[in-house]
N, C-alpha and C positions, 0 to 999 in steps of 0.2 A: 504494500500500500504506500501511497505518497506521504510525504511529511505533512502536507496541509490537511490530509484526511485523518491525522492522528493528533488530536488536541494536546494530549499530555507530552508527546514527543516535541511538538512545536513549542510548547511552553518551556520545556527543558532547554531547547536551543536558544530561545530568547534570553533566558537567564544566563546561559553560557556566554552569549555575545555581549551582554551588558557587563558581565564580570571582566571579560577581555578588554572591553572599551575603557572601563574605569581603571584597570591596572595599567593600561597603555598610557592613559592621561597622567596618572600619578607618577609613573616612571619618567615620562618625558619632562614634566614640569619640574621634577627634582633636578634634572640635569641642565636644562637650558630653556625653561618656560615654553616648551613646545605645546602646541594645540592641534587637535585633529582638524583636517581640512574637510569641510562638508560641502563646500561649493568653490569652484575655481573662478578666477576673473574671466572677463569676456575674452574670447579668442583661444583660450587654452585647450578646450575640448576639440575644436576644429584642427588645431595644429598638431596635437598629440595623435589625433586620428589620421591626419595626413602622413605623419612619420610612420605610423604602424602600417598603413596601406602601401606606402612607398617601399618600405623594406620587404614586404611580402612580394611586391612586384619584382624587386631585384632578385630575390631568391628564385622566383619563377623564371626570370631571365637566365640565371645560371643553369637551371634545369634544361631549358630549351637549348642553350648552347652545348651542353653535354650531349643531349640527344642528337644534335646536328653533327657534332664531332664523331660520335660513335656510329653514325649512319643507322640509328635505330628508328623504327617506324613511329609515326606520330600517335598511333593507337596504343602501342605497348610502351613507348618511351616514358610517359608520365608515371605509369605504374612501376617501371623500373627505378625511376629517380625517387619515388616515395620511400624506398628502402635506404636511400642515402640522405639522411635528414640533417646532420650537422654541417656547418659551414666548413670546418677542416676536412670532413669526409668528401664534401663536394669539391673542394680544392684538390684533394688527392686524385679523385676521379678525373677532373678536368685536366690536370697536369699529366696524368698517365696517358690520356687520349692525345694530348698535344705531342707527347714524346713518340707515340705510335705513328702519328701523322707527320713526323719530322719537322716540327715547328722550329723556325729559325731562333737561335739563342737570344737575339736582342728582343724579340717579341715575347719569348718565355720570361725574360727578366721583367718586362713591362707588366705582363699578366701577374707575376708574383707580387710586384709592387701594388697592383690593384687589389689583390687578395689581402695584402697586409692592411691596406686602407679599409677594406671591408670588415676585417676582424676588429679593427679599432672602433669603427662605427657600430658594429654589432654589440660590442661591449657597452657602449653608451646607450644604445637603443634598449638593450636588456635591462640596464639599470633604470632607465626611464619608465619602462613598462612594469617592471617587477619591484622597483624600490618603493619605500613608504613615503607618501607625500604629507608633509607637516608644515605648520606655520610657526616660524621662529619668532618668539617675542624679543629675543636678543638682537636680531638683525632686522626685524619687521618685514621679513620676506618669506616667500615660499621656499622650502628646502626639500630636497629629495634625499632620504636616508638610504644609503647603500651599505648593507651589512653582509659580511662574508666570513667564513671560517677558513683560514689558511695556515698550514703547518701547526695545527692544534691551537691557534690563537684567533680569537674573535676580533674583528676590526669593524669600525663604523666610520663611514665618510659622509659628511653633510655637504651637499652640493646646492648652492644657490641657484634656483631654477626660475629664471625670468624668461620672458618671451624672446629676448635676443638670443639666448642660448639655444632655445628650441628651434628658432629660425636658422641658426647656424648649422645645427645638426641636419635639418631638412635640406638645406642648400648643399651640404657635403654629400648627402645621399644622391641628390640630383646630378652633381658633378661626377660622382662615381659611376652612375648608370650611363651617362653620356660617354665618359672615357672608356668604359668597358665595351660598349657597343662599337665605338669607333675602332678600338684595338682588335676586337673580335673579327670585324669585317676585313680589316687589314690582314689579319692572320689567315683568314679563309682563302685569300688569294694566293697564299704561298705554301699551303699545306699539300702534302702528298696523300694519295688514297690510302685507306687502311690496308695493311698487308692481308692478302688472301690466305685463308687456311687451306693447307694441302690435305687432301683426303688420302 
């Protein structure tokens, strides 16, 4: 049965959420007068949405390029790429296909630099989407808290998140897409066919 059809279960969840909310407020205020963000300023929703969609479009572009490099049919290609989910895995597949197609060294270097940029952007995009948004009483600004556990140590980074930073991230995504498309078409003109398997 669904949660909404079970009143006792729904009440239990409501109590749990209230407990988490109160604990979160108390913890944040004790450290730096942080408050929960219940509503964002004008323009935030649209820009965060644009960043989310733009990154998804870039990942789909990578998949299409891998499908093209591998001479995989359009019908089976997307299903094949679904199993290569992470960006490092997509990079490995892409570079392996470039090597099989005898990609010139200078273009290989350019592609690798583009993937380095993509990994940097992905890290900031992931922090944007999965980080906690709070209002800092100390700086009177919106901040995004990015917490992680590394080498057994917990760390927390507070990032002032204004519209200028969001626009900068979106613009970098746009430049990455344009540079990747131009480099890919340049590469296609110089690639060799895939080696044929001998039976």
